[in-house]
C-alpha positions as CSV (number, residue, x, y, z in Angstrom):
1,M,-222.2,-81.9,206.2
2,V,-222.5,-81.1,202.7
3,I,-224.2,-77.9,202.2
4,D,-226.1,-76.8,198.9
5,L,-223.9,-73.7,197.9
6,L,-226.9,-72.7,195.3
7,A,-229.0,-72.3,198.5
8,L,-226.6,-70.4,200.1
9,E,-226.2,-67.9,197.0
10,Q,-230.4,-67.5,196.6
11,A,-230.7,-67.3,200.4
12,L,-228.5,-64.0,199.7
13,R,-230.2,-62.8,197.2
14,V,-233.5,-62.4,199.1
15,V,-231.3,-61.0,201.9
16,D,-230.5,-58.5,199.1
17,A,-233.5,-58.2,197.7
18,G,-235.5,-57.8,200.7
19,S,-237.8,-60.8,199.8
20,F,-238.6,-64.1,197.9
21,R,-240.2,-62.5,195.5
22,A,-238.1,-60.0,194.6
23,A,-235.0,-62.2,194.5
24,A,-237.0,-64.8,192.7
25,A,-237.7,-61.7,189.8
26,R,-233.9,-60.9,189.5
27,L,-233.3,-64.3,188.9
28,G,-235.7,-65.6,186.6
29,T,-237.2,-68.1,188.6
30,E,-240.5,-68.6,190.8
31,P,-240.4,-67.7,194.3
32,S,-241.6,-71.0,195.3
33,A,-238.8,-72.7,194.3
34,I,-236.5,-70.2,196.3
35,S,-238.7,-70.6,199.0
36,R,-238.3,-74.6,199.0
37,R,-234.7,-74.9,198.4
38,V,-233.7,-72.1,201.2
39,R,-236.4,-73.9,203.6
40,A,-234.5,-77.3,202.9
41,L,-230.8,-75.5,203.4
42,E,-232.1,-74.2,207.1
43,D,-233.4,-78.3,208.1
44,R,-230.2,-79.3,207.1
45,L,-228.5,-76.6,209.3
46,G,-231.1,-76.9,212.0
47,V,-231.9,-72.9,212.3
48,S,-234.6,-70.4,210.8
49,L,-232.8,-68.0,208.3
50,F,-235.4,-65.9,207.7
51,Q,-238.4,-64.4,209.3
52,R,-241.1,-64.7,206.3
53,R,-243.7,-62.2,206.8
54,R,-246.6,-61.3,204.0
55,R,-244.0,-58.1,202.6
56,G,-241.1,-59.9,202.8
57,A,-238.5,-61.8,204.6
58,E,-235.9,-60.3,207.2
59,P,-232.9,-62.2,208.3
60,T,-232.9,-63.7,211.8
61,P,-230.2,-63.2,214.2
62,A,-228.8,-66.3,213.7
63,G,-229.3,-66.6,210.0
64,R,-227.8,-62.9,209.6
65,R,-224.4,-64.0,211.1
66,L,-224.6,-67.3,209.5
67,L,-225.3,-65.5,205.9
68,S,-222.6,-62.8,206.6
69,R,-220.1,-65.5,206.7
70,A,-221.7,-67.6,204.2
71,R,-221.3,-64.4,202.0
72,S,-217.3,-64.1,202.7
73,I,-217.2,-67.8,202.0
74,L,-218.8,-67.5,198.8
75,D,-216.6,-64.4,198.2
76,D,-213.5,-66.3,198.7
77,L,-214.5,-69.7,196.3
78,D,-215.4,-66.6,193.1
79,Y,-211.9,-65.5,193.8
80,L,-210.2,-68.9,193.5
81,V,-212.2,-70.0,190.5
82,R,-211.3,-66.5,188.8
83,T,-207.7,-66.9,190.1
84,A,-207.5,-70.3,188.7
85,G,-208.8,-69.1,185.1
86,L,-206.0,-66.6,185.1
87,N,-203.3,-68.7,186.2
88,G,-204.0,-71.2,183.7
89,S,-204.3,-68.5,181.1
90,A,-200.8,-67.2,182.3
91,M,-202.6,-63.8,183.5
92,E,-201.3,-64.1,186.9
93,G,-198.8,-66.2,188.4
94,S,-195.1,-66.2,188.8
95,L,-191.9,-66.5,186.2
96,C,-188.4,-67.2,187.0
97,L,-186.4,-66.3,184.5
98,G,-182.2,-66.8,184.6
99,V,-180.0,-64.1,182.8
100,V,-176.3,-64.1,182.2
101,S,-176.5,-60.6,180.5
102,S,-177.2,-57.1,181.2
103,I,-181.3,-55.9,180.8
104,A,-180.4,-52.8,180.0
105,G,-180.5,-53.3,176.0
106,G,-181.1,-55.5,173.8
107,A,-182.8,-58.2,172.3
108,L,-183.8,-60.2,176.1
109,R,-185.0,-56.5,177.4
110,K,-187.2,-56.4,174.2
111,L,-188.8,-59.9,174.9
112,L,-189.3,-58.6,178.6
113,T,-190.9,-55.6,178.0
114,S,-193.4,-57.1,175.6
115,F,-194.1,-59.6,178.1
116,R,-194.6,-57.0,180.8
117,A,-197.1,-54.8,178.5
118,E,-199.3,-57.9,178.2
119,F,-199.0,-60.0,181.3
120,A,-198.6,-57.3,184.1
121,E,-199.7,-59.3,187.0
122,V,-197.3,-62.3,186.3
123,D,-194.8,-61.7,188.9
124,L,-191.4,-61.4,187.5
125,D,-188.2,-63.1,189.3
126,L,-184.5,-62.6,187.1
127,I,-181.8,-64.2,188.8
128,E,-178.6,-63.7,187.7
129,G,-175.6,-66.6,187.9
130,S,-173.5,-69.2,186.0
131,P,-175.3,-71.2,183.3
132,R,-174.4,-74.0,184.9
133,D,-176.2,-73.3,188.0
134,H,-179.3,-72.0,186.1
135,I,-179.6,-75.3,184.0
136,A,-179.7,-77.4,187.1
137,A,-182.4,-75.3,188.3
138,V,-184.5,-75.3,185.3
139,G,-183.7,-79.3,185.6
140,A,-184.8,-79.4,188.9
141,L,-188.3,-77.2,188.6
142,R,-187.1,-74.5,190.9
143,M,-186.7,-72.1,187.7
144,D,-188.7,-71.7,184.9
145,A,-186.5,-71.3,182.0
146,T,-182.5,-69.6,181.5
147,F,-180.5,-67.7,179.0
148,V,-177.5,-68.5,178.1
149,V,-174.8,-67.3,175.5
150,G,-173.5,-70.5,173.1
151,R,-175.2,-73.9,173.8
152,P,-173.6,-75.7,176.7
153,P,-174.7,-79.1,177.8
154,A,-178.5,-79.2,179.1
155,P,-179.7,-82.9,179.4
156,G,-183.0,-83.6,179.9
157,C,-183.8,-79.8,179.0
158,Q,-185.2,-78.1,176.0
159,V,-182.8,-75.7,174.4
160,E,-183.7,-73.3,171.5
161,A,-182.0,-70.8,169.9
162,L,-183.6,-67.1,169.8
163,W,-181.3,-64.3,168.8
164,E,-178.0,-63.0,168.3
165,E,-176.1,-60.1,169.5
166,R,-173.0,-58.3,168.6
167,I,-169.9,-58.7,170.1
168,I,-168.6,-55.3,171.3
169,V,-165.0,-54.1,172.5
170,A,-165.0,-51.6,175.4
171,L,-162.0,-49.1,175.2
172,P,-160.7,-46.8,177.2
173,E,-161.8,-43.3,175.9
174,Q,-158.0,-42.5,175.2
175,H,-157.4,-45.7,173.2
176,R,-156.0,-45.4,169.5
177,L,-158.9,-47.4,168.2
178,A,-161.5,-45.5,169.6
179,C,-161.9,-42.4,167.1
180,S,-159.9,-44.3,164.3
181,H,-162.3,-47.2,164.1
182,S,-165.9,-47.8,163.2
183,E,-165.1,-51.8,163.6
184,V,-162.3,-53.5,165.4
185,T,-161.2,-56.6,164.0
186,W,-158.7,-59.5,165.9
187,E,-155.6,-58.1,164.2
188,D,-156.2,-54.9,166.2
189,L,-156.3,-56.4,169.1
190,V,-153.5,-59.3,169.5
191,D,-151.4,-56.5,171.3
192,E,-153.9,-55.7,173.8
193,R,-154.2,-56.4,177.3
194,F,-157.3,-57.5,178.2
195,I,-159.6,-58.0,181.6
196,V,-162.1,-59.9,182.4
197,S,-164.3,-60.9,185.3
198,K,-164.0,-64.4,187.2
199,M,-167.5,-64.6,187.8
200,D,-169.6,-65.8,184.7
201,P,-169.2,-65.0,181.9
202,G,-165.6,-63.6,182.3
203,P,-164.1,-67.4,181.8
204,E,-166.0,-67.9,178.7
205,I,-165.1,-64.4,177.5
206,Q,-160.9,-65.5,177.9
207,D,-161.3,-68.5,175.9
208,F,-163.1,-67.2,173.5
209,V,-160.3,-64.4,172.7
210,V,-157.8,-67.0,173.6
211,K,-159.2,-69.2,170.9
212,H,-159.4,-66.4,168.7
213,L,-156.1,-64.8,169.0
214,A,-154.4,-68.4,169.0
215,T,-155.2,-69.0,165.2
216,L,-153.2,-65.3,164.8
217,G,-150.3,-66.9,166.5
218,R,-150.5,-64.3,169.1
219,H,-150.9,-65.8,173.1
220,P,-153.0,-62.7,174.4
221,I,-152.5,-61.1,177.9
222,I,-155.8,-61.9,180.1
223,E,-156.3,-60.8,183.6
224,P,-159.1,-62.0,185.2
225,R,-160.8,-59.6,187.8
226,Q,-163.0,-60.3,191.1
227,V,-165.4,-58.0,190.1
228,T,-169.0,-57.6,188.7
229,R,-169.6,-56.4,184.9
230,E,-170.2,-53.3,186.0
231,T,-166.7,-52.8,187.9
232,L,-164.9,-54.3,185.3
233,L,-166.1,-51.5,182.5
234,A,-165.0,-49.4,185.1
235,L,-161.8,-50.5,185.1
236,V,-161.8,-50.2,181.3
237,G,-162.4,-46.6,181.4
238,L,-159.5,-45.8,183.9
239,G,-157.2,-47.1,181.4
240,L,-156.3,-50.8,183.1
241,G,-157.4,-52.9,179.4
242,V,-159.7,-53.5,177.4
243,S,-162.6,-56.1,177.5
244,L,-165.5,-57.8,175.2
245,V,-169.1,-57.4,176.3
246,G,-172.5,-58.1,174.3
247,D,-174.8,-55.6,173.0
248,A,-176.7,-55.2,176.0
249,E,-174.2,-54.3,178.5
250,A,-172.9,-52.0,175.4
251,A,-176.3,-50.1,176.1
252,V,-175.6,-48.2,179.1
253,R,-172.8,-45.3,179.6
254,Y,-169.9,-45.4,181.8
255,P,-167.6,-42.8,182.2
256,G,-164.6,-43.1,179.8
257,V,-165.6,-46.3,177.9
258,V,-166.0,-46.4,174.4
259,F,-167.7,-49.1,172.8
260,K,-166.9,-50.5,169.3
261,P,-168.4,-53.9,167.4
262,L,-165.9,-56.7,166.6
263,A,-166.0,-57.1,163.0
264,G,-167.9,-60.6,161.8
265,E,-168.5,-62.0,165.4
266,L,-172.0,-62.6,166.7
267,L,-172.9,-64.0,170.2
268,P,-175.9,-66.8,169.9
269,F,-178.6,-66.8,173.0
270,H,-180.5,-69.7,173.8
271,V,-183.1,-70.3,176.2
272,I,-183.3,-73.7,178.3
273,W,-186.5,-75.3,180.0
274,S,-188.0,-78.2,181.2
275,S,-190.9,-80.1,179.3
276,R,-192.1,-81.0,182.5
277,N,-192.7,-77.2,183.2
278,D,-196.4,-77.3,183.2
279,N,-196.0,-73.1,184.3
280,P,-198.8,-71.4,181.9
281,A,-196.8,-67.9,182.2
282,L,-193.8,-70.2,180.9
283,R,-195.4,-71.3,177.9
284,R,-197.0,-67.8,177.3
285,F,-193.4,-66.3,177.6
286,L,-192.0,-69.2,174.9
287,S,-194.6,-68.6,172.2
288,Q,-194.5,-64.8,172.4
289,S,-190.7,-65.0,172.5
290,R,-191.1,-66.8,169.5
291,A,-192.9,-64.7,168.0
292,A,-191.2,-61.8,168.3
293,M,-187.7,-63.3,167.0
294,R,-189.6,-64.2,163.9
295,R,-190.7,-60.7,163.3
296,E,-187.5,-59.6,164.3
297,R,-185.8,-61.6,161.7
298,T,-188.4,-61.0,159.2
299,Q,-187.8,-57.4,159.3
300,T,-183.9,-57.9,159.1
301,G,-184.1,-60.1,156.1
302,V,-182.7,-63.3,158.0
303,V,-184.3,-66.4,157.9
304,S,-184.4,-69.1,160.9
305,Q,-183.4,-72.5,160.5
306,T,-184.6,-73.2,163.9
307,P,-187.5,-75.4,164.1
308,D,-190.1,-74.3,166.9
309,P,-190.7,-77.1,169.4
310,S,-193.6,-76.7,171.8
311,P,-193.0,-76.0,175.4
């Protein structure tokens, strides 16, 4: 059975106004037009909705029950339409992002803070894990996008450079370099004991250290530990070695740890997503992130050579 939703809406206006005449005045139409439409609805349903009187119209017992339910249905339909519009404009919905670095500080925190300020109703889900797992999840549309250090292989996905962060050396506060240097060089680190996490991005950090110290003719001492980044920095504070972190990790204070920039070294961060992903919240996030990074580069005088592909 096909129901005339406009007739239901007009019948509810009659209930609210108390008469066909008053309802017609509010709707800017003729009472007879509403009466005919409601009468056709009654014929369709096989039940009288109103007792029509000279001074108004009162719902019948059956009409009262039916129209009460109709009001609930129309409210649900209205909510459905509004929600669809909000989701289409990224005002609501969800966004799942993979991260491999801290969001305590740095560019990623700024991007997330800006997005939340404009789209507070979007459910933001952040997942830590390995870049390989995240890229696979993005390709399978289980994750909207992931942020990675460097540019790992991402078959079938879009990859875009967004920002760079300084590499920071984490030192015990009693270390000889903690007070005497504003920056640390690779030459300063040739005899140091490095501790890294076995979890991501620990293996990448280990390869990075080996590569750079090998150019100086040294084989570094590196101890992988089965710990999180936070525990790793606590071990640095206990004097068990030095480590490398990004700018974002250095935004957090750890007892006994001093952070010094590693001279001349920057970490490139990329965002990876699938062009098959039609999530409006993702498209809005990517657009907003690009705009924020352009403003940042303009303020710092850095000119980007990276094009802005469509999401």
